[in-house]
C-alpha positions as CSV (number, residue, x, y, z in Angstrom):
1,M,-61.4,10.8,-5.2
2,S,-59.0,12.4,-2.9
3,S,-55.1,11.9,-3.3
4,E,-55.1,11.0,0.6
5,G,-56.8,7.8,0.5
6,D,-54.7,6.3,-2.5
7,A,-51.1,7.2,-1.2
8,P,-50.1,5.5,1.9
9,K,-48.7,7.5,4.7
10,P,-44.9,7.7,5.3
11,K,-45.8,6.4,8.9
12,D,-47.2,3.2,7.4
13,T,-44.5,2.2,5.1
14,A,-42.1,2.9,7.8
15,S,-43.7,0.5,10.2
16,K,-44.2,-2.3,7.5
17,S,-40.4,-1.9,6.7
18,S,-39.2,-2.1,10.1
19,K,-41.7,-5.1,10.6
20,L,-40.5,-7.0,7.4
21,K,-36.7,-6.0,8.1
22,G,-37.2,-7.7,11.7
23,L,-38.8,-10.8,10.4
24,F,-35.8,-11.5,7.8
25,E,-33.1,-9.5,8.9
26,I,-31.1,-8.9,5.6
27,Q,-27.9,-7.7,5.8
28,E,-25.7,-6.7,2.8
29,P,-23.0,-8.8,2.2
30,G,-19.2,-7.7,2.6
31,W,-16.2,-7.2,4.8
32,K,-17.7,-4.0,6.1
33,Q,-20.2,-5.9,7.9
34,I,-18.0,-8.3,10.0
35,K,-17.3,-7.0,13.5
36,T,-13.5,-6.7,13.8
37,T,-10.6,-4.8,16.0
38,S,-9.0,-1.6,14.6
39,V,-5.8,-3.6,14.2
40,F,-7.1,-6.3,11.7
41,R,-8.5,-3.2,9.9
42,A,-5.2,-1.2,10.0
43,V,-3.3,-4.6,8.7
44,N,-6.0,-5.6,6.2
45,F,-7.0,-1.9,4.9
46,E,-7.5,-3.3,1.3
47,L,-10.8,-5.3,2.5
48,Y,-12.4,-1.8,3.5
49,T,-11.1,0.8,0.6
50,R,-12.6,1.0,-3.0
51,P,-10.5,-0.2,-5.6
52,N,-7.8,2.3,-6.4
53,K,-6.1,2.0,-9.8
54,V,-3.1,3.8,-9.0
55,A,-2.4,1.8,-6.1
56,M,-3.4,-1.3,-8.0
57,V,-0.9,-0.7,-10.8
58,F,1.9,0.3,-8.4
59,G,1.1,-3.1,-6.7
60,V,1.1,-5.3,-9.9
61,T,4.4,-3.5,-10.9
62,A,6.1,-4.0,-7.6
63,F,5.4,-7.7,-7.7
64,L,6.0,-8.3,-11.1
65,S,9.4,-6.5,-10.5
66,C,10.3,-8.9,-7.6
67,V,9.4,-11.9,-9.7
68,G,11.4,-10.7,-12.4
69,Y,14.3,-10.0,-10.2
70,M,14.0,-13.9,-8.8
71,V,13.9,-15.1,-12.4
72,Y,17.2,-13.1,-13.5
73,I,18.7,-14.4,-10.6
74,N,18.3,-17.8,-11.5
75,Y,19.2,-17.3,-14.7
76,Q,22.4,-16.0,-14.0
77,D,23.2,-18.9,-11.5
78,R,22.4,-21.1,-14.2
79,K,24.3,-19.5,-16.7
80,N,27.5,-18.9,-15.1
81,H,27.2,-22.9,-13.3
82,T,26.8,-21.6,-9.7
83,Y,25.4,-23.0,-6.6
84,A,25.0,-21.9,-3.1
85,A,26.9,-24.0,-0.8
86,M,27.0,-23.9,2.9
87,N,30.6,-23.6,4.6
88,T,31.6,-25.7,7.9
89,D,31.0,-22.6,9.7
90,G,27.3,-22.2,8.6
91,T,27.6,-19.5,6.1
92,L,26.8,-19.7,2.7
93,T,29.0,-18.8,-0.5
94,T,28.4,-19.4,-4.2
95,R,30.8,-21.8,-5.9
96,P,31.3,-22.8,-9.4
97,K,29.7,-26.3,-10.3
98,I,32.2,-28.7,-10.8
99,S,31.8,-32.2,-12.8
100,R,32.3,-35.3,-10.4
101,W,33.6,-36.8,-13.7
102,D,36.5,-34.6,-14.2
């Protein structure tokens, strides 16, 4: 028994895999396979990079800070009983709420 007859040659496996690849044309899924412009890749860089925990923590912290600030401002307006009113010249001012029953 010779080892040459038992093991396939590298050329045979390469030609078989190329024939199968040509028949089925299997591509790996993901954003990296889509043909896009460099502008799209620059604007949406998070689609093409590996997840980064430091950037993720920074992004979540920034997002929660913005939401927290909006909640705080809304709470202050309700606490002080104020609202934003538009003047006749088109500018916005904060005015205290006045009851129409007084």
